[in-house]
N, CA, C and O of each residue as an XYZ file, in Angstrom:
500
protein
N      15.940    -28.850     11.248
C      15.929    -29.614     10.007
C      16.786    -28.905      8.977
O      16.746    -27.681      8.849
N      17.562    -29.693      8.240
C      18.451    -29.129      7.233
C      17.645    -28.636      6.038
O      16.698    -29.284      5.593
N      18.045    -27.478      5.533
C      17.438    -26.955      4.318
C      18.524    -26.676      3.292
O      19.610    -26.207      3.634
N      18.224    -26.965      2.037
C      19.126    -26.663      0.936
C      18.385    -25.742     -0.029
O      17.258    -26.032     -0.430
N      19.014    -24.645     -0.394
C      18.390    -23.680     -1.290
C      19.335    -23.394     -2.452
O      20.426    -22.856     -2.265
N      18.893    -23.767     -3.669
C      19.709    -23.555     -4.857
C      19.383    -22.212     -5.509
O      18.293    -21.664     -5.346
N      20.349    -21.712     -6.241
C      20.155    -20.507     -7.056
C      21.195    -20.505     -8.160
O      22.129    -21.306     -8.152
N      21.023    -19.596     -9.111
C      22.027    -19.430    -10.150
C      21.654    -19.985    -11.506
O      22.401    -19.812    -12.469
N      20.513    -20.649    -11.605
C      20.108    -21.159    -12.899
C      19.719    -20.031    -13.851
O      19.606    -18.871    -13.454
N      19.520    -20.393    -15.095
C      19.142    -19.398    -16.090
C      19.219    -19.966    -17.486
O      19.348    -21.174    -17.685
N      19.136    -19.066    -18.452
C      19.197    -19.455    -19.854
C      20.475    -18.910    -20.468
O      20.784    -17.725    -20.334
N      21.213    -19.776    -21.139
C      22.449    -19.378    -21.796
C      22.529    -20.042    -23.158
O      21.817    -21.006    -23.439
N      23.398    -19.517    -23.993
C      23.637    -20.141    -25.284
C      24.709    -21.222    -25.152
O      25.510    -21.221    -24.217
N      24.699    -22.125    -26.098
C      25.692    -23.198    -26.121
C      27.106    -22.608    -26.051
O      27.428    -21.645    -26.747
N      27.933    -23.205    -25.199
C      29.283    -22.696    -24.988
C      29.408    -21.739    -23.826
O      30.517    -21.391    -23.421
N      28.289    -21.313    -23.290
C      28.287    -20.371    -22.185
C      28.543    -21.031    -20.840
O      28.765    -22.239    -20.759
N      28.508    -20.222    -19.784
C      28.797    -20.684    -18.428
C      27.737    -20.212    -17.448
O      27.096    -19.179    -17.645
N      27.569    -20.981    -16.400
C      26.722    -20.621    -15.275
C      27.361    -21.165    -14.013
O      28.093    -22.154    -14.060
N      27.088    -20.523    -12.884
C      27.510    -21.047    -11.601
C      26.301    -21.202    -10.701
O      25.618    -20.229    -10.381
N      26.048    -22.425    -10.302
C      24.956    -22.713     -9.380
C      25.473    -22.667     -7.943
O      26.620    -23.017     -7.667
N      24.607    -22.230     -7.045
C      24.929    -22.186     -5.624
C      23.885    -22.960     -4.841
O      22.718    -23.023     -5.229
N      24.317    -23.547     -3.737
C      23.415    -24.263     -2.850
C      23.804    -23.919     -1.418
O      24.864    -24.317     -0.936
N      22.939    -23.181     -0.754
C      23.196    -22.796      0.629
C      22.564    -23.826      1.547
O      21.375    -24.125      1.439
N      23.374    -24.369      2.454
C      22.905    -25.388      3.393
C      22.776    -24.772      4.776
O      23.731    -24.197      5.300
N      21.623    -24.890      5.351
C      21.416    -24.356      6.693
C      21.379    -25.491      7.694
O      20.733    -26.513      7.467
N      22.067    -25.305      8.786
C      22.005    -26.227      9.918
C      22.422    -27.647      9.576
O      21.913    -28.598     10.168
N      23.343    -27.806      8.625
C      23.815    -29.158      8.309
C      24.928    -29.504      9.272
O      25.983    -28.870      9.258
N      24.705    -30.503     10.108
C      25.615    -30.766     11.204
C      26.420    -32.049     11.066
O      27.256    -32.338     11.922
N      26.193    -32.820     10.019
C      26.937    -34.071      9.869
C      28.417    -33.781      9.735
O      28.813    -32.948      8.920
N      29.244    -34.460     10.528
C      30.681    -34.210     10.477
C      31.315    -34.828      9.239
O      32.342    -34.350      8.758
N      30.707    -35.885      8.728
C      31.197    -36.549      7.529
C      30.032    -36.638      6.555
O      29.065    -37.362      6.797
N      30.126    -35.904      5.460
C      28.973    -35.773      4.589
C      29.361    -35.893      3.119
O      30.532    -35.827      2.743
N      28.334    -36.068      2.318
C      28.476    -36.035      0.870
C      27.415    -35.079      0.331
O      26.225    -35.224      0.612
N      27.867    -34.110     -0.439
C      26.936    -33.184     -1.070
C      27.099    -33.287     -2.574
O      28.216    -33.330     -3.090
N      25.992    -33.325     -3.261
C      26.023    -33.612     -4.696
C      25.074    -32.728     -5.467
O      24.149    -32.133     -4.916
N      25.330    -32.660     -6.754
C      24.421    -32.032     -7.706
C      23.838    -33.123     -8.597
O      24.559    -33.960     -9.141
N      22.530    -33.091     -8.728
C      21.817    -33.959     -9.651
C      21.093    -33.083    -10.664
O      20.931    -31.880    -10.457
N      20.665    -33.691    -11.750
C      19.839    -32.976    -12.713
C      18.789    -33.912    -13.285
O      18.963    -35.130    -13.344
N      17.701    -33.298    -13.701
C      16.621    -34.077    -14.293
C      16.044    -33.310    -15.462
O      15.445    -32.248    -15.296
N      16.234    -33.865    -16.646
C      15.665    -33.276    -17.850
C      14.231    -33.759    -18.002
O      13.839    -34.784    -17.445
N      13.474    -33.011    -18.752
C      12.068    -33.339    -18.944
C      11.930    -34.741    -19.531
O      12.522    -35.047    -20.566
N      11.152    -35.586    -18.871
C      10.904    -36.926    -19.362
C      11.999    -37.937    -19.089
O      11.929    -39.079    -19.543
N      13.021    -37.512    -18.339
C      14.143    -38.410    -18.063
C      14.299    -38.622    -16.558
O      13.735    -37.884    -15.751
N      15.066    -39.634    -16.203
C      15.336    -39.909    -14.799
C      16.368    -38.929    -14.255
O      17.166    -38.350    -14.992
N      16.319    -38.767    -12.929
C      17.299    -37.901    -12.280
C      18.672    -38.561    -12.342
O      18.806    -39.758    -12.084
N      19.688    -37.777    -12.685
C      21.038    -38.326    -12.801
C      22.031    -37.507    -11.997
O      21.903    -36.287    -11.887
N      23.016    -38.184    -11.440
C      24.047    -37.503    -10.687
C      25.020    -36.795    -11.613
O      25.379    -37.316    -12.669
N      25.438    -35.616    -11.214
C      26.345    -34.803    -12.015
C      27.714    -34.730    -11.359
O      28.732    -34.974    -12.007
N      27.741    -34.394    -10.070
C      29.010    -34.243     -9.358
C      28.764    -34.378     -7.867
O      27.678    -34.074     -7.374
N      29.774    -34.832     -7.162
C      29.668    -35.011     -5.708
C      30.948    -34.555     -5.034
O      32.032    -34.599     -5.616
N      30.795    -34.117     -3.795
C      31.940    -33.674     -2.996
C      31.734    -34.181     -1.577
O      30.646    -34.051     -1.017
N      32.777    -34.756     -1.000
C      32.647    -35.235      0.377
C      33.451    -34.353      1.319
O      34.210    -33.488      0.881
N      33.282    -34.575      2.594
C      33.784    -33.649      3.599
C      35.304    -33.531      3.617
O      35.840    -32.540      4.113
N      36.012    -34.544      3.076
C      37.474    -34.423      3.041
C      37.969    -33.710      1.793
O      39.173    -33.550      1.597
N      37.031    -33.279      0.948
C      37.374    -32.504     -0.238
C      37.443    -33.294     -1.529
O      37.558    -32.704     -2.604
N      37.376    -34.607     -1.451
C      37.398    -35.403     -2.675
C      36.141    -35.174     -3.493
O      35.074    -34.881     -2.953
N      36.283    -35.312     -4.814
C      35.164    -35.070     -5.717
C      35.017    -36.204     -6.718
O      35.944    -36.976     -6.965
N      33.822    -36.277     -7.283
C      33.524    -37.269     -8.320
C      32.621    -36.617     -9.339
O      31.728    -35.847     -8.983
N      32.847    -36.922    -10.621
C      32.046    -36.334    -11.686
C      31.479    -37.413    -12.603
O      32.090    -38.459    -12.822
N      30.303    -37.126    -13.125
C      29.768    -37.968    -14.180
C      30.611    -37.768    -15.431
O      31.130    -36.678    -15.673
N      30.744    -38.829    -16.226
C      31.570    -38.735    -17.433
C      31.094    -37.622    -18.371
O      31.898    -36.991    -19.056
N      29.808    -37.396    -18.393
C      29.232    -36.418    -19.325
C      29.635    -34.979    -19.021
O      29.499    -34.105    -19.877
N      30.132    -34.723    -17.803
C      30.468    -33.346    -17.433
C      31.938    -33.169    -17.068
O      32.371    -32.052    -16.785
N      32.707    -34.248    -17.071
C      34.129    -34.152    -16.711
C      34.850    -33.154    -17.610
O      34.684    -33.155    -18.830
N      35.644    -32.315    -16.985
C      36.402    -31.320    -17.732
C      35.617    -30.052    -18.035
O      36.195    -29.065    -18.491
N      34.302    -30.063    -17.788
C      33.471    -28.876    -18.042
C      32.877    -28.310    -16.754
O      32.739    -27.095    -16.613
N      32.529    -29.184    -15.823
C      31.898    -28.754    -14.566
C      32.878    -28.917    -13.417
O      33.720    -29.816    -13.426
N      32.762    -28.039    -12.428
C      33.584    -28.119    -11.226
C      32.712    -27.920     -9.994
O      32.002    -26.920     -9.881
N      32.769    -28.876     -9.073
C      32.049    -28.761     -7.817
C      33.008    -28.257     -6.751
O      34.162    -28.681     -6.692
N      32.531    -27.359     -5.919
C      33.380    -26.810     -4.863
C      32.503    -26.349     -3.706
O      31.276    -26.381     -3.799
N      33.130    -25.926     -2.627
C      32.362    -25.480     -1.469
C      33.090    -24.330     -0.777
O      34.305    -24.174     -0.891
N      32.318    -23.548     -0.071
C      32.852    -22.497      0.788
C      32.283    -22.785      2.173
O      31.122    -22.480      2.446
N      33.095    -23.370      3.043
C      32.598    -23.771      4.364
C      32.145    -22.574      5.190
O      31.192    -22.674      5.962
N      32.811    -21.466      5.032
C      32.446    -20.283      5.813
C      31.052    -19.791      5.465
O      30.359    -19.204      6.296
N      30.650    -20.037      4.229
C      29.326    -19.596      3.771
C      28.329    -20.748      3.729
O      27.182    -20.561      3.322
N      28.756    -21.935      4.147
C      27.880    -23.125      4.067
C      27.288    -23.275      2.671
O      26.104    -23.580      2.524
N      28.096    -23.064      1.663
C      27.600    -23.036      0.292
C      28.369    -24.010     -0.587
O      29.597    -24.080     -0.550
N      27.605    -24.759     -1.378
C      28.140    -25.660     -2.390
C      27.939    -25.001     -3.747
O      26.902    -24.385     -3.993
N      28.915    -25.126     -4.616
C      28.841    -24.514     -5.947
C      28.967    -25.573     -7.037
O      29.513    -26.655     -6.825
N      28.448    -25.227     -8.199
C      28.703    -26.007     -9.404
C      28.995    -25.017    -10.522
O      28.090    -24.364    -11.041
N      30.257    -24.913    -10.882
C      30.662    -24.077    -12.012
C      30.509    -24.890    -13.283
O      31.113    -25.953    -13.427
N      29.704    -24.389    -14.201
C      29.416    -25.113    -15.436
C      29.926    -24.296    -16.615
O      29.436    -23.197    -16.877
N      30.902    -24.833    -17.316
C      31.470    -24.186    -18.489
C      31.190    -25.010    -19.734
O      30.819    -26.181    -19.648
N      31.371    -24.394    -20.880
C      31.160    -25.082    -22.167
C      29.827    -25.813    -22.184
O      29.750    -26.986    -22.551
N      28.797    -25.115    -21.788
C      27.480    -25.744    -21.688
C      26.957    -26.168    -23.049
O      27.210    -25.525    -24.068
N      26.220    -27.269    -23.034
C      25.650    -27.842    -24.254
C      24.134    -27.916    -24.088
O      23.637    -27.930    -22.962
N      23.398    -27.963    -25.191
C      21.944    -28.094    -25.078
C      21.519    -29.306    -24.249
O      20.489    -29.264    -23.576
N      22.297    -30.374    -24.293
C      21.941    -31.576    -23.518
C      22.151    -31.403    -22.022
O      21.786    -32.290    -21.250
N      22.729    -30.286    -21.591
C      22.827    -29.978    -20.176
C      21.539    -29.346    -19.637
O      21.402    -29.139    -18.431
N      20.615    -29.048    -20.519
C      19.349    -28.458    -20.100
C      18.604    -29.389    -19.161
O      18.334    -30.539    -19.507
N      18.269    -28.894    -17.971
C      17.607    -29.716    -16.954
C      17.309    -28.859    -15.733
O      17.769    -27.723    -15.623
N      16.526    -29.430    -14.816
C      16.403    -28.867    -13.480
C      17.557    -29.449    -12.671
O      17.767    -30.662    -12.650
N      18.294    -28.579    -12.014
C      19.441    -29.010    -11.224
C      19.098    -28.941     -9.739
O      18.536    -27.960     -9.251
N      19.456    -30.021     -9.037
C      19.138    -30.138     -7.618
C      20.416    -30.350     -6.813
O      21.345    -31.033     -7.245
N      20.429    -29.750     -5.648
C      21.466    -29.994     -4.663
C      20.929    -31.047     -3.684
O      19.752    -31.015     -3.324
N      21.782    -31.971     -3.256
C      21.362    -33.015     -2.328
C      22.479    -33.304     -1.336
O      23.657    -33.079     -1.614
N      22.082    -33.808     -0.172
C      23.071    -34.084      0.866
C      22.706    -35.342      1.640
O      21.537    -35.717      1.732
N      23.721    -35.981      2.192
C      23.511    -37.150      3.053
C      24.787    -37.384      3.859
O      25.829    -36.800      3.562
N      24.705    -38.216      4.852
C      25.891    -38.618      5.602
C      26.772    -39.490      4.714
O      26.270    -40.288      3.922
N      28.068    -39.336      4.847
C      29.001    -40.130      4.052
C      29.142    -41.521      4.665
O      29.408    -41.661      5.859
N      28.961    -42.549      3.832
C      29.048    -43.933      4.289
C      30.136    -44.699      3.565
O      30.183    -45.928      3.621
N      31.009    -43.973      2.886
C      32.091    -44.619      2.164
C      31.766    -44.920      0.716
O      32.617    -45.430     -0.013
N      30.548    -44.613      0.285
C      30.137    -44.869     -1.092
C      29.579    -43.593     -1.696
O      28.883    -42.829     -1.027
N      29.896    -43.363     -2.991
C      29.491    -42.117     -3.617
C      27.997    -42.081     -3.913
O      27.352    -41.051     -3.717
N      27.446    -43.189     -4.380
C      26.011    -43.260     -4.696
C      25.574    -42.190     -5.680
O      24.426    -41.750     -5.632
N      26.454    -41.763     -6.566
C      26.079    -40.698     -7.496
C      25.018    -41.173     -8.480
O      24.296    -40.362     -9.059
N      24.923    -42.482     -8.669
C      23.904    -43.014     -9.572
C      22.659    -43.465     -8.825
O      21.762    -44.065     -9.418
N      22.599    -43.182     -7.532
C      21.483    -43.635     -6.709
C      20.903    -42.476     -5.920
O      21.188    -42.340     -4.730
N      20.096    -41.639     -6.556
C      19.527    -40.482     -5.865
C      18.696    -40.852     -4.644
O      18.557    -40.039     -3.730
N      18.143    -42.056     -4.610
C      17.333    -42.464     -3.458
C      18.152    -42.579     -2.177
O      17.586    -42.634     -1.085
N      19.493    -42.617     -2.300
C      20.335    -42.686     -1.106
C      20.439    -41.337     -0.403
O      20.927    -41.254      0.724
N      19.979    -40.281     -1.073
C      20.077    -38.938     -0.499
C      18.770    -38.591      0.206
O      17.688    -38.825     -0.333
N      18.870    -38.033      1.408
C      17.670    -37.755      2.187
C      17.355    -36.271      2.325
O      16.359    -35.899      2.945
N      18.195    -35.430      1.752
C      17.951    -33.990      1.837
C      18.130    -33.387      0.458
O      19.161    -33.577     -0.187
N      17.113    -32.655      0.010
C      17.100    -32.093     -1.347
C      16.685    -30.635     -1.316
O      15.906    -30.205     -0.466
N      17.223    -29.890     -2.260
C      16.752    -28.534     -2.487
C      15.566    -28.539     -3.443
O      15.110    -29.596     -3.880
N      15.076    -27.355     -3.761
C      13.888    -27.235     -4.596
C      14.220    -27.242     -6.087
O      13.331    -27.414     -6.920
N      15.475    -27.058     -6.418
C      15.900    -27.100     -7.808
C      16.020    -25.727     -8.436
O      15.369    -24.770     -8.017
N      16.863    -25.652     -9.445
C      17.019    -24.425    -10.238
C      17.169    -24.836    -11.700
O      17.925    -25.750    -12.027
N      16.441    -24.150    -12.567
C      16.379    -24.539    -13.986
C      17.569    -23.987    -14.760
O      17.925    -22.815    -14.634
N      18.170    -24.851    -15.560
C      19.235    -24.459    -16.490
C      18.770    -24.804    -17.903
O      18.409    -25.945    -18.189
N      18.782    -23.812    -18.772
C      18.376    -24.008    -20.163
C      19.494    -23.532    -21.071
O      19.937    -22.387    -20.981
N      19.949    -24.423    -21.953
C      21.029    -24.104    -22.876
C      20.493    -24.190    -24.297
O      20.015    -25.241    -24.725
N      20.573    -23.105    -25.013
C      20.067    -23.073    -26.378
C      21.220    -23.201    -27.370
O      22.341    -22.767    -27.105
N      20.922    -23.801    -28.505
C      21.955    -24.014    -29.528
C      22.090    -22.815    -30.435
O      22.913    -22.824    -31.351
């Protein structure tokens, strides 16, 4: 069974940076989509960024130009580099994975069948 384990969350001041990591074990899908979602207290889970197996990426408008999703295949690790952080970025961040079906589904977390446990990001003003 595939496992996703996130790390790298923490507390930073507005304008600061963090890099989240997600280690995927035993993920065998040849064509996949791996994404970062976040959920702030009292709000619905929202997609932040996605990366598919051919290297293409997609970002939510709220993070374009500030966040970068990437991967290291040798380490089976997905990253989310977050720069110019804002208080509204405060949330629990989750890594998720699914087989690629030609659709990003970044706004549809229910399409993802594998999730990590989450890592908290807190940005203070």
